[in-house]
N, CA and C atoms as a LAMMPS dump frame, in Angstrom:
ITEM: TIMESTEP
0
ITEM: NUMBER OF ATOMS
330
ITEM: BOX BOUNDS ff ff ff
-5.0000000000000000e+02 5.0000000000000000e+02
-5.0000000000000000e+02 5.0000000000000000e+02
-5.0000000000000000e+02 5.0000000000000000e+02
ITEM: ATOMS id mol type element x y z
1 1 1 N -219.682 239.265 141.736
2 1 2 C -220.961 239.452 142.374
3 1 3 C -222.082 239.428 141.335
4 2 1 N -221.894 240.145 140.235
5 2 2 C -222.918 240.204 139.194
6 2 3 C -223.127 238.822 138.575
7 3 1 N -222.046 238.153 138.252
8 3 2 C -222.162 236.848 137.587
9 3 3 C -222.882 235.856 138.481
10 4 1 N -222.537 235.832 139.766
11 4 2 C -223.194 234.903 140.697
12 4 3 C -224.694 235.192 140.795
13 5 1 N -225.06 236.464 140.798
14 5 2 C -226.472 236.826 140.859
15 5 3 C -227.198 236.448 139.57
16 6 1 N -226.575 236.723 138.443
17 6 2 C -227.189 236.406 137.147
18 6 3 C -227.457 234.92 137.023
19 7 1 N -226.562 234.123 137.528
20 7 2 C -226.74 232.666 137.431
21 7 3 C -227.994 232.187 138.17
22 8 1 N -228.491 232.984 139.115
23 8 2 C -229.677 232.632 139.891
24 8 3 C -230.971 233.133 139.249
25 9 1 N -230.873 233.928 138.207
26 9 2 C -232.066 234.46 137.55
27 9 3 C -232.843 233.324 136.903
28 10 1 N -234.17 233.502 136.772
29 10 2 C -234.954 232.48 136.06
30 10 3 C -234.489 232.329 134.614
31 11 1 N -234.782 231.209 134.039
32 11 2 C -234.391 230.939 132.648
33 11 3 C -235.552 231.282 131.724
34 12 1 N -235.579 232.55 131.291
35 12 2 C -236.602 232.972 130.327
36 12 3 C -236.041 234.107 129.484
37 13 1 N -236.827 234.524 128.52
38 13 2 C -236.376 235.532 127.547
39 13 3 C -236.031 236.856 128.231
40 14 1 N -236.883 237.334 129.121
41 14 2 C -236.669 238.624 129.785
42 14 3 C -235.403 238.592 130.623
43 15 1 N -235.237 237.546 131.409
44 15 2 C -234.047 237.496 132.269
45 15 3 C -232.776 237.355 131.443
46 16 1 N -232.857 236.706 130.284
47 16 2 C -231.685 236.603 129.41
48 16 3 C -231.263 237.975 128.912
49 17 1 N -232.247 238.772 128.476
50 17 2 C -231.946 240.128 127.997
51 17 3 C -231.349 240.978 129.116
52 18 1 N -231.985 240.951 130.282
53 18 2 C -231.483 241.734 131.416
54 18 3 C -230.092 241.264 131.82
55 19 1 N -229.893 239.968 131.855
56 19 2 C -228.583 239.406 132.231
57 19 3 C -227.489 239.889 131.292
58 20 1 N -227.766 239.804 129.991
59 20 2 C -226.77 240.217 128.995
60 20 3 C -226.441 241.693 129.129
61 21 1 N -227.459 242.516 129.299
62 21 2 C -227.245 243.959 129.393
63 21 3 C -226.491 244.318 130.678
64 22 1 N -226.88 243.705 131.78
65 22 2 C -226.217 243.982 133.07
66 22 3 C -224.752 243.54 133.012
67 23 1 N -224.509 242.361 132.517
68 23 2 C -223.146 241.873 132.425
69 23 3 C -222.297 242.755 131.512
70 24 1 N -222.88 243.158 130.371
71 24 2 C -222.161 244.01 129.433
72 24 3 C -221.808 245.359 130.06
73 25 1 N -222.793 246.011 130.683
74 25 2 C -222.524 247.336 131.248
75 25 3 C -221.571 247.258 132.443
76 26 1 N -221.752 246.284 133.297
77 26 2 C -220.889 246.166 134.476
78 26 3 C -219.449 245.846 134.084
79 27 1 N -219.257 244.961 133.112
80 27 2 C -217.905 244.612 132.711
81 27 3 C -217.238 245.737 131.894
82 28 1 N -218.031 246.59 131.288
83 28 2 C -217.486 247.699 130.5
84 28 3 C -216.85 248.781 131.371
85 29 1 N -217.25 248.852 132.63
86 29 2 C -216.695 249.885 133.519
87 29 3 C -215.181 249.728 133.611
88 30 1 N -214.737 248.576 134.078
89 30 2 C -213.297 248.364 134.255
90 30 3 C -212.575 248.285 132.904
91 31 1 N -213.252 247.749 131.891
92 31 2 C -212.618 247.654 130.572
93 31 3 C -212.319 249.045 130.022
94 32 1 N -213.233 249.98 130.164
95 32 2 C -212.997 251.339 129.677
96 32 3 C -211.904 252.043 130.462
97 33 1 N -211.874 251.822 131.772
98 33 2 C -210.814 252.422 132.589
99 33 3 C -209.46 251.887 132.138
100 34 1 N -209.356 250.582 131.981
101 34 2 C -208.084 249.968 131.56
102 34 3 C -207.667 250.451 130.17
103 35 1 N -208.601 250.526 129.258
104 35 2 C -208.293 250.969 127.902
105 35 3 C -207.791 252.403 127.896
106 36 1 N -208.472 253.275 128.631
107 36 2 C -208.05 254.677 128.686
108 36 3 C -206.693 254.847 129.326
109 37 1 N -206.462 254.133 130.394
110 37 2 C -205.16 254.208 131.068
111 37 3 C -204.067 253.699 130.137
112 38 1 N -204.367 252.613 129.442
113 38 2 C -203.39 252.019 128.549
114 38 3 C -203.018 252.887 127.36
115 39 1 N -203.848 253.867 127.058
116 39 2 C -203.543 254.746 125.919
117 39 3 C -202.317 255.605 126.188
118 40 1 N -202.086 255.913 127.471
119 40 2 C -200.934 256.747 127.809
120 40 3 C -201.185 258.24 127.613
121 41 1 N -202.383 258.617 127.201
122 41 2 C -202.711 260.016 126.967
123 41 3 C -203.786 260.47 127.935
124 42 1 N -203.558 261.6 128.586
125 42 2 C -204.465 262.092 129.613
126 42 3 C -205.865 262.311 129.05
127 43 1 N -206.004 262.984 127.921
128 43 2 C -207.328 263.274 127.371
129 43 3 C -208.067 262.005 126.978
130 44 1 N -207.333 261.044 126.458
131 44 2 C -207.942 259.755 126.093
132 44 3 C -208.409 259.029 127.351
133 45 1 N -207.606 259.103 128.411
134 45 2 C -207.979 258.48 129.688
135 45 3 C -209.245 259.138 130.232
136 46 1 N -209.301 260.452 130.212
137 46 2 C -210.49 261.172 130.701
138 46 3 C -211.715 260.765 129.881
139 47 1 N -211.555 260.681 128.584
140 47 2 C -212.669 260.269 127.723
141 47 3 C -213.169 258.877 128.101
142 48 1 N -212.243 257.949 128.304
143 48 2 C -212.616 256.594 128.696
144 48 3 C -213.253 256.55 130.071
145 49 1 N -212.792 257.385 130.978
146 49 2 C -213.407 257.455 132.313
147 49 3 C -214.843 257.955 132.22
148 50 1 N -215.096 258.881 131.33
149 50 2 C -216.466 259.365 131.141
150 50 3 C -217.371 258.258 130.598
151 51 1 N -216.837 257.458 129.689
152 51 2 C -217.602 256.318 129.186
153 51 3 C -217.857 255.326 130.321
154 52 1 N -216.827 255.074 131.132
155 52 2 C -216.978 254.155 132.277
156 52 3 C -218.052 254.672 133.235
157 53 1 N -218.092 255.975 133.435
158 53 2 C -219.108 256.572 134.308
159 53 3 C -220.514 256.347 133.75
160 54 1 N -220.658 256.434 132.43
161 54 2 C -221.957 256.16 131.801
162 54 3 C -222.332 254.699 131.956
163 55 1 N -221.386 253.801 131.788
164 55 2 C -221.647 252.373 131.953
165 55 3 C -222.038 252.072 133.406
166 56 1 N -221.423 252.772 134.326
167 56 2 C -221.753 252.613 135.751
168 56 3 C -223.217 253.017 135.983
169 57 1 N -223.632 254.122 135.395
170 57 2 C -225.021 254.58 135.521
171 57 3 C -225.968 253.59 134.867
172 58 1 N -225.58 253.045 133.727
173 58 2 C -226.419 252.051 133.062
174 58 3 C -226.557 250.794 133.918
175 59 1 N -225.475 250.421 134.561
176 59 2 C -225.515 249.246 135.46
177 59 3 C -226.532 249.466 136.574
178 60 1 N -226.57 250.672 137.113
179 60 2 C -227.558 250.976 138.153
180 60 3 C -228.969 250.82 137.592
181 61 1 N -229.195 251.279 136.385
182 61 2 C -230.492 251.119 135.749
183 61 3 C -230.918 249.654 135.714
184 62 1 N -230.004 248.764 135.307
185 62 2 C -230.338 247.343 135.221
186 62 3 C -230.526 246.744 136.606
187 63 1 N -229.758 247.202 137.58
188 63 2 C -229.914 246.719 138.956
189 63 3 C -231.291 247.125 139.497
190 64 1 N -231.715 248.337 139.195
191 64 2 C -233.056 248.775 139.615
192 64 3 C -234.117 247.876 139
193 65 1 N -233.97 247.57 137.72
194 65 2 C -234.928 246.666 137.067
195 65 3 C -234.928 245.293 137.728
196 66 1 N -233.748 244.785 138.041
197 66 2 C -233.644 243.477 138.707
198 66 3 C -234.34 243.498 140.058
199 67 1 N -234.188 244.576 140.771
200 67 2 C -234.846 244.728 142.07
201 67 3 C -236.364 244.823 141.885
202 68 1 N -236.801 245.601 140.912
203 68 2 C -238.236 245.802 140.672
204 68 3 C -238.953 244.489 140.343
205 69 1 N -238.29 243.604 139.639
206 69 2 C -238.917 242.325 139.271
207 69 3 C -238.497 241.215 140.222
208 70 1 N -237.854 241.604 141.285
209 70 2 C -237.472 240.711 142.389
210 70 3 C -236.505 239.595 141.978
211 71 1 N -235.593 239.945 141.071
212 71 2 C -234.508 239.02 140.73
213 71 3 C -233.401 239.104 141.782
214 72 1 N -233.331 240.241 142.476
215 72 2 C -232.381 240.417 143.582
216 72 3 C -233.142 240.939 144.791
217 73 1 N -232.604 240.678 145.964
218 73 2 C -233.251 241.112 147.203
219 73 3 C -233.016 242.606 147.424
220 74 1 N -233.777 243.155 148.32
221 74 2 C -233.611 244.566 148.697
222 74 3 C -232.209 244.796 149.271
223 75 1 N -231.756 243.854 150.078
224 75 2 C -230.409 243.961 150.66
225 75 3 C -229.348 243.983 149.576
226 76 1 N -229.489 243.082 148.593
227 76 2 C -228.522 243.015 147.497
228 76 3 C -228.575 244.28 146.673
229 77 1 N -229.782 244.814 146.442
230 77 2 C -229.914 246.074 145.708
231 77 3 C -229.119 247.17 146.407
232 78 1 N -229.24 247.273 147.719
233 78 2 C -228.527 248.318 148.453
234 78 3 C -227.012 248.112 148.395
235 79 1 N -226.569 246.866 148.371
236 79 2 C -225.134 246.609 148.217
237 79 3 C -224.648 247.097 146.856
238 80 1 N -225.386 246.764 145.821
239 80 2 C -225.032 247.233 144.485
240 80 3 C -225.086 248.754 144.409
241 81 1 N -226.14 249.335 144.925
242 81 2 C -226.321 250.792 144.875
243 81 3 C -225.145 251.5 145.552
244 82 1 N -224.743 251.006 146.724
245 82 2 C -223.608 251.602 147.427
246 82 3 C -222.315 251.465 146.623
247 83 1 N -222.11 250.287 146.031
248 83 2 C -220.908 250.055 145.236
249 83 3 C -220.885 250.948 144.004
250 84 1 N -222.014 251.065 143.338
251 84 2 C -222.102 251.889 142.137
252 84 3 C -221.843 253.35 142.474
253 85 1 N -222.373 253.81 143.599
254 85 2 C -222.12 255.193 144.019
255 85 3 C -220.645 255.404 144.346
256 86 1 N -220.032 254.435 145
257 86 2 C -218.597 254.542 145.332
258 86 3 C -217.754 254.6 144.06
259 87 1 N -218.1 253.778 143.096
260 87 2 C -217.381 253.794 141.811
261 87 3 C -217.558 255.141 141.123
262 88 1 N -218.79 255.666 141.135
263 88 2 C -219.039 256.98 140.519
264 88 3 C -218.172 258.048 141.153
265 89 1 N -218.087 258.044 142.474
266 89 2 C -217.277 259.049 143.179
267 89 3 C -215.796 258.886 142.846
268 90 1 N -215.318 257.668 142.77
269 90 2 C -213.904 257.434 142.436
270 90 3 C -213.585 257.895 141.027
271 91 1 N -214.473 257.578 140.083
272 91 2 C -214.263 258.015 138.7
273 91 3 C -214.26 259.535 138.621
274 92 1 N -215.212 260.179 139.269
275 92 2 C -215.257 261.645 139.267
276 92 3 C -213.996 262.25 139.846
277 93 1 N -213.52 261.685 140.956
278 93 2 C -212.29 262.195 141.59
279 93 3 C -211.077 262.026 140.66
280 94 1 N -211.01 260.903 139.984
281 94 2 C -209.897 260.665 139.069
282 94 3 C -209.96 261.611 137.871
283 95 1 N -211.142 261.842 137.336
284 95 2 C -211.293 262.804 136.243
285 95 3 C -210.82 264.181 136.688
286 96 1 N -211.232 264.581 137.872
287 96 2 C -210.834 265.9 138.397
288 96 3 C -209.314 265.992 138.546
289 97 1 N -208.712 264.928 139.073
290 97 2 C -207.266 264.921 139.246
291 97 3 C -206.555 264.982 137.894
292 98 1 N -207.05 264.228 136.934
293 98 2 C -206.416 264.207 135.622
294 98 3 C -206.537 265.562 134.918
295 99 1 N -207.631 266.231 135.098
296 99 2 C -207.801 267.55 134.47
297 99 3 C -206.772 268.534 135.009
298 100 1 N -206.308 268.323 136.23
299 100 2 C -205.326 269.211 136.835
300 100 3 C -203.888 268.799 136.541
301 101 1 N -203.697 267.691 135.847
302 101 2 C -202.362 267.209 135.498
303 101 3 C -202.1 267.516 134.024
304 102 1 N -200.85 267.756 133.704
305 102 2 C -200.507 268.03 132.316
306 102 3 C -200.38 266.749 131.51
307 103 1 N -199.815 265.701 132.115
308 103 2 C -199.665 264.439 131.399
309 103 3 C -199.997 263.285 132.325
310 104 1 N -200.272 262.163 131.728
311 104 2 C -200.577 260.952 132.481
312 104 3 C -199.376 260.483 133.285
313 105 1 N -198.175 260.717 132.797
314 105 2 C -196.985 260.278 133.521
315 105 3 C -196.849 260.951 134.88
316 106 1 N -197.356 262.174 135.024
317 106 2 C -197.339 262.836 136.325
318 106 3 C -198.215 262.115 137.328
319 107 1 N -199.31 261.55 136.871
320 107 2 C -200.238 260.825 137.737
321 107 3 C -199.574 259.533 138.231
322 108 1 N -198.886 258.866 137.352
323 108 2 C -198.258 257.6 137.695
324 108 3 C -197.161 257.785 138.726
325 109 1 N -196.385 258.856 138.622
326 109 2 C -195.271 259.068 139.546
327 109 3 C -195.697 259.794 140.818
328 110 1 N -196.922 260.257 140.904
329 110 2 C -197.382 260.967 142.09
330 110 3 C -197.619 260.049 143.254
């Protein structure tokens, strides 16, 4: 979704900066989750989830900017906003669950 929208942005210096930042922050969400999970350690996973949550918030910041300068429609903004909120809630729920588990292996077998 992000890549398809970015491809429609005007070709200028400002849109290039915004595009790079939005793509970086949005792609970092799943990358941090995968990296933390791959560590095999609960505390490392929680740490990576917190970073993913920050990247999610940063993505919202860039989406707001895109909406403000009319690079995306109001409808598209609301789609992104809803998705970002859903991701935030899922990350928070997973952090809470992990804090209540002793090891990551308990989460996998649950």
